[in-house]
C-alpha positions as CSV (number, residue, x, y, z in Angstrom):
1,M,41.2,149.9,72.4
2,A,39.5,147.5,74.8
3,R,42.5,147.6,77.2
4,E,42.3,151.4,77.2
5,M,38.6,151.2,78.0
6,V,39.3,148.8,80.9
7,Q,42.0,151.0,82.3
8,A,39.8,154.1,82.0
9,T,36.9,152.3,83.7
10,A,39.2,151.1,86.5
11,V,40.4,154.6,87.1
12,S,36.8,155.9,87.2
13,A,35.9,153.1,89.6
14,R,38.6,154.0,92.0
15,K,37.5,157.6,92.0
16,T,33.9,156.5,92.5
17,V,34.9,154.4,95.6
18,R,36.8,157.4,97.0
19,D,33.9,159.7,96.5
20,M,31.5,157.3,98.1
21,A,33.8,156.9,101.1
22,H,33.8,160.7,101.7
23,L,30.1,160.7,102.1
24,L,30.2,158.2,105.0
25,P,31.0,158.9,108.7
26,N,34.6,158.7,109.6
27,K,34.3,155.3,111.3
28,N,32.6,153.7,108.2
29,R,35.0,155.5,105.9
30,A,38.0,153.9,107.6
31,M,36.4,150.5,107.5
32,I,35.8,150.8,103.7
33,R,39.4,152.0,103.1
34,G,40.9,149.2,105.1
35,S,38.4,146.5,104.1
36,R,39.3,143.6,101.8
37,M,36.0,144.2,100.1
38,T,37.3,147.3,98.3
39,P,38.8,145.2,95.4
40,V,35.5,143.4,95.1
41,I,33.6,146.7,94.8
42,L,36.1,147.9,92.2
43,L,35.6,144.7,90.2
44,L,31.8,145.1,90.3
45,I,32.1,148.7,89.1
46,V,34.5,147.8,86.3
47,C,32.2,145.0,85.2
48,A,29.3,147.4,85.1
49,G,31.3,149.8,83.0
50,L,32.3,147.1,80.6
51,S,28.7,146.1,80.2
52,M,28.1,149.6,78.8
53,F,31.1,149.6,76.5
54,Y,30.6,146.0,75.1
55,P,27.6,146.8,72.8
56,R,29.6,149.7,71.4
57,L,32.5,147.4,70.6
58,L,30.2,145.0,68.8
59,H,28.7,147.9,66.9
60,A,32.1,149.1,65.9
61,Q,32.9,145.6,64.5
62,D,29.8,145.8,62.3
63,K,31.0,148.9,60.4
64,D,32.2,148.2,56.9
65,I,35.9,147.7,56.4
66,V,37.9,147.0,53.2
67,L,39.7,143.7,53.5
68,P,43.3,144.6,52.6
69,E,44.2,141.5,50.4
70,S,41.0,141.4,48.3
71,G,39.7,144.9,48.5
72,I,36.2,143.5,49.3
73,H,33.9,145.4,51.6
74,Y,33.0,143.5,54.8
75,P,30.4,142.9,56.1
76,G,28.9,144.8,53.2
77,G,29.9,143.9,49.6
78,F,27.3,141.1,49.3
79,D,25.7,141.2,45.8
80,A,22.5,139.2,45.4
81,N,23.0,139.2,41.6
82,T,26.2,137.1,41.9
83,V,24.9,134.4,44.3
84,G,25.9,130.9,43.5
85,I,26.9,127.6,45.1
86,V,30.5,126.2,45.2
87,H,31.4,122.7,46.3
88,G,34.8,121.5,47.4
89,R,37.2,120.9,50.3
90,V,38.4,123.3,53.0
91,Y,42.0,124.2,53.4
92,E,44.0,127.1,55.0
93,F,41.3,127.8,57.6
94,S,41.8,131.2,59.3
95,Q,39.9,132.6,62.4
96,P,41.3,136.0,63.3
97,E,40.2,137.9,66.4
98,S,39.0,140.8,64.3
99,G,37.6,140.6,60.8
100,P,35.8,137.6,59.2
101,V,36.5,133.9,59.5
102,Q,38.0,132.8,56.1
103,F,39.1,129.7,54.5
104,R,40.1,128.4,51.0
105,L,37.8,126.1,49.2
106,K,39.2,123.9,46.4
107,S,36.7,122.7,43.9
108,D,37.1,120.6,40.8
109,R,37.4,123.8,38.6
110,E,38.4,126.7,40.7
111,N,39.8,127.8,44.1
112,Y,37.8,130.3,46.2
113,T,38.4,132.2,49.4
114,I,35.2,132.0,51.5
115,I,34.4,135.0,53.7
116,A,32.1,133.8,56.5
117,S,31.3,135.7,59.7
118,P,32.9,137.2,62.8
119,L,34.6,134.7,64.9
120,W,32.2,135.1,67.9
121,Y,29.2,134.3,65.7
122,W,31.1,131.4,64.1
123,K,31.7,130.0,67.6
124,D,28.1,130.6,68.6
125,L,27.0,128.5,65.7
126,G,29.3,125.7,66.9
127,V,30.9,125.3,63.4
128,K,33.9,122.8,63.4
129,I,35.7,122.2,60.2
130,A,39.3,121.1,59.5
131,D,41.5,121.0,56.4
132,G,40.0,118.4,53.9
133,T,36.4,118.8,55.1
134,E,33.9,118.7,52.2
135,V,31.5,121.6,52.2
136,K,29.0,123.4,50.0
137,V,28.9,127.2,50.3
138,R,26.2,129.4,48.9
139,G,27.1,133.1,48.6
140,S,28.0,136.1,46.6
141,K,30.9,135.5,44.2
142,S,33.4,138.3,43.7
143,L,36.7,138.9,42.0
144,G,39.3,140.5,44.4
145,K,41.7,143.2,43.5
146,N,44.4,140.5,43.7
147,G,42.8,138.6,40.9
148,K,41.5,135.7,43.1
149,L,37.9,134.5,43.4
150,Y,36.0,135.1,46.6
151,V,32.6,134.1,48.0
152,I,30.9,136.1,50.7
153,G,29.2,133.3,52.5
154,Q,25.4,133.2,53.0
155,E,25.2,129.6,54.2
156,M,27.4,126.5,54.4
157,E,26.7,122.8,54.4
158,V,29.2,120.5,56.1
159,I,28.6,117.3,54.0
160,S,29.9,114.7,56.5
161,A,27.9,116.2,59.4
162,G,24.8,116.9,57.4
163,K,24.5,120.3,58.9
164,V,23.8,123.7,57.4
165,Y,25.0,126.9,59.0
166,A,23.6,130.3,57.9
167,F,25.5,133.5,58.0
168,R,23.2,135.8,56.1
169,D,19.5,135.9,55.2
170,D,18.1,135.6,51.6
171,N,18.9,139.3,50.9
172,G,22.5,139.0,52.2
173,Y,21.9,140.8,55.4
174,P,24.3,139.5,58.2
175,L,22.4,137.4,60.7
176,W,24.8,138.3,63.5
177,K,23.4,141.9,63.4
178,G,19.9,140.7,64.2
179,G,16.9,143.0,63.7
180,R,15.6,141.5,60.4
181,S,13.5,138.5,61.6
182,G,11.1,139.0,58.8
183,A,13.7,138.4,56.1
184,R,14.1,134.7,56.5
185,G,13.8,132.3,53.6
186,I,10.9,129.9,52.8
187,G,11.4,126.2,53.4
188,G,14.4,124.4,55.0
189,G,17.7,122.8,54.1
190,F,20.5,124.1,52.0
191,G,19.6,126.9,49.7
192,S,17.3,128.5,52.3
193,T,18.1,130.6,55.3
194,Q,14.9,129.9,57.4
195,H,15.9,129.7,61.0
196,R,16.2,131.7,64.2
197,F,19.0,134.3,64.4
198,G,22.2,132.8,65.9
199,G,21.3,129.2,65.2
200,G,22.4,126.7,62.6
201,M,20.2,124.2,60.8
202,N,20.5,120.6,60.1
203,S,20.0,119.2,56.6
204,M,16.2,118.8,57.3
205,G,16.0,122.6,58.0
206,K,15.3,122.3,61.8
207,G,16.9,125.0,63.9
208,R,19.8,124.2,66.3
209,R,18.1,126.4,68.8
């Protein structure tokens, strides 16, 4: 879809340059047509067009989808009545270009699939985990249609780094959507989502940014 938008914007940009050229005197028109600056003008117009399309693409990613394997709604599906904390080690980390970052968490009793956040938000937080990393995850527990256990992540503590990364506020609202600055938790550290939108927290509850 993004490629089609780029192509459409480029076609529109070429037409715009041609139309602008027709409004100029013959001498200037010839200079523009033969100038090496024409590709630069096209590039600027394409960038301007993409700046208008980009928020729409982000908005489209925020629409609820049903994850095919589990049948869980994302980014909706969070149930405050099923919130709990799971503790274990990470394995089978997955960061798809579309849909949520996911990974398996192996605890002493059960195995869970953690559903975190969009990849761009995950990267913005600067989260780095590898197989075997010990973490605590607070979130909404759910049973998938495949019979497996899932946790829609609210926040995650990386034990070795002593850092907490928040994905949702205390009501389960996705922090990557913004617009809910009054819905932060009280206090700091794991178990509270008090922070500025888009920033992680260390174990003392101070914002990353």
